[in-house]
N, C-alpha and C positions, 0 to 999 in steps of 0.2 A: 936615509936611502935617496939614491941618487933619484933624480926626476928624468922621467925617458925623454929627450929633446925630439919635438916632430922635425924633420926639415923644411925649410922654408917652402921649398916649391909643393910639398904636399899638403900645406894648409891651404883650409877651403876658406875663402876670402867671402863676407855677405854678397858682394855683387856675384860673384859666381853662382853661391847658391840661390840667388833671388832668378838667375838668368835662367838655372835648371830647371828651377820649380816651373817658372813659364813654360819652358820646353814640354814640361811632364804635359800640362796641364791641355796646352796644344793637342799632343798627342793622343790624348784622352778623348779630347772632344771629336777629334777624325775616326778613333775608332768607333766612338758613337753613333756617328754620323754614318758612316761606314755600313755599320749593322743595320741600322734602321732602312737605309736605301735599299740594299740586298735583301732586307727581309720583304718589304714591301713589294719589291720586282717580284720575288719569288711566291708571293700569294697572289699578285695579278695575274702569272703565268701559269697556276697549277689550276687545273680542272677544279671546278667545283664536286663537292663533296654528296653524291646523289642520295636522295631522300628515298628511305625504305619506306613500301606501303606492302599492306593486308594483302595475301593471296584471296581473289575471289574464287567462292566456291562455284563452280559450273551447276547450274539448275536447269530443270527442263523447262522450254519456251512453253509459255500457255498460248492457244490458239493458234497451231502451226499454220493454218490456213487462214490467212487474213480475211475479215470479213468486210463486204462491199457496203456501201451507204445503204442498202435497203436490205441488209441482215439485220435479225434481232437477235441478240446475245441473251442468255440466260443462266444464272449462277446461281447454284446452291451449295451453301456453305453448312448447312445442317445444325444452324442455328437454334433452328424450330424444326417440329415436326407436321408444319402448315401445309405440306403439300402431299400429303397423305401416302406416304411408301408402304408398300404392301407386299406380304409374302406370298409368292407364290410356289406351289406342288411342294407343302409343307410332307413331314413333319420338320418344324425348323423353329428358327427363332429370327426377327428382326428387333432392333433397337435402335435408338435415335441416344446416344451418351455423349456427353462432352463435345458437342459440334462434329460427331462423326457419325457415319451408319455404321452399325456391327451387326454381321450377317452371319449365319451357321445353320446347318442342316444335321438332324439327329439319326440320318439315315446312313450306313457307309454306303449304301450305292445309290444313293437317291438325291440328285441336284435339288437347289433350291435357286429361286431368281428374287431379286428386291428391285422394285417398279412403281415409279411414278406416272401415271395418265395424267397428273394436272400439271407436272413441271413441264413436259414437253409431247406437246400433243397438236402437231402440224395438219395441216389437211392432206389428203392424198395427192393433190396435183403438184407438190412441192415434192422436187426431184434431188434438190442439193442441201444436204445439212451438213454439222460438223459436231461429235461429241467428244467428251473428254475427261476423265476421272482419276485421282491419287488412289492407289491401291498397295496395302500392307495387312499384315495379320498380326495376332496377338502373339504366337509362338515359331519358331523356324520351323519349317516345313518343306516335302518335298513333294507336296498336293498343287493340286493347280487351282487357278481362277479366273476370273476374265472381264471383259465390257461388252453387254448384251448391247446388240443396237437392229434396228428393223425389226423389233418385235411385232406381233400382232395382236390385235385388240382380244383374240382368244387365245393368245400365247400359246397357240400351236405351230407357230413357225416365228425363228428367229437366227441371227448370224450373231456367233459367239468369237472374240477376239482372246483368245486364250494362252496363257503364259504359265510357265513351271521357272520359279525365280532360284533353285538350287542349282539349277544345270545350265541357266540361260536360253531356253527354248522358248518360241511361240508357235501358233497357228492360227488359221482360220476355219471354223468348222459353219456350218447350213443346217439348221434343225427342221424338218418338217414330215408331218404325217408319221410321227414318232420314230424317226429315223435320222440318223448325222450322215453327213457328206462332206468329207475333208475338201475345203476350195484351195489352202496353202498349208503345206507339209510343213513339219516341224522345221523351223529357221533359228538359226542362231542369232542372238540378240544380246547386248549389254544390260545388264538389270543390276540394281542397285542392291547391295545384300541386306538380309535382316538388320533392325527394323525398320529401315528408310523405305517411304513410298515410293513406287513406279507409277508414271504418270502414261496411262493408255490412251493413245486418242484416234479416233478414225474419220477421215472424209469421204463421204458417198459423193458420188456426182453419177446419176444415171444407170448405176451398176456398176460404175470406177470406184474401186474400192481402193481407200492408200490407208494404211497400216503404221502406227508410229509409238517406238518406246522412250519415256524421255527424252523427246523432242526429235528422233533419229528414225526416218524413215526405215521399216522393218520389212515389208514386203508389200506388195498391190496385185491387184486382182481386177476382172471386168466379169462381170457375173451377166449373162445374157437373161436368166430367167432371174430377174431381181424380184428382192421384195420390197414391196411400196409401202408398208407399214414403217411406222417413224419411233415408234414407242423405244425407250433405253432401259439399261439396269444394268445390276450385277450378278457376277453369278459365280455359285460356289460347289464343286462336284461332288466331295465328300466330306464326312464327319472329321473329328478330330479337331479342327481350327476353328477360330471366327474370323470372319473376312472384316478387313476396318477399311473401309472406302471413305472420302473427304474429296471437297472441290470438283462438284458435276458442273463442266462446262456445257452448252448447247446453243448453237445458233444454227438459224435457217433462213433462207433467201422470202422475202415477204413481196 
């Protein structure tokens, strides 16, 4: 068979192959250098990737009115029953269970109050104080409950900061001589749904009353015929639920 002859001008000489290889290596090196340089420049000019952080849940502030140097702060976490919490206006039941106060009434139309005269018993000449506690119930309910303040030693008079969680309402009542007086009518407030706690707070300054729900001002009232008693407590007005109370804070000026 006849060998196929390659023309002289198409034959690849060794020196040509060597030169071509050098050029190829040089070209490849230039490509690598360009890629690295451009890549580094892009990284330098690109904005840094933001760090994702968890969303912090908003919680009610404790002690809305900050106490001064001469104020004494008390905190009841119900870790024990040393402060003698007592049930008033039975029939009903009061228990300290798992670090919480549990209150209920057995009568469909008779309210009960839980109070401790040991926990907060300032002298009568003190006109400014602050009280706060967390409230929830054992079941979802349309019934009301609330925070008692200005409670007399005979339990014959007091203020009641009352809430209805199911429809987001609150009001301020005054009880004296066996009758109720509405000081602040029904007010819409933002309340946390069942079973979360709602924090009720009251700042009392010589008859000037500020009411807070979960750290937000709900209403104010000026009582010209103020109650000077300072006892505090929790209130439930009807049977069918158990009121759960935690973290009572009280402070007054010394």
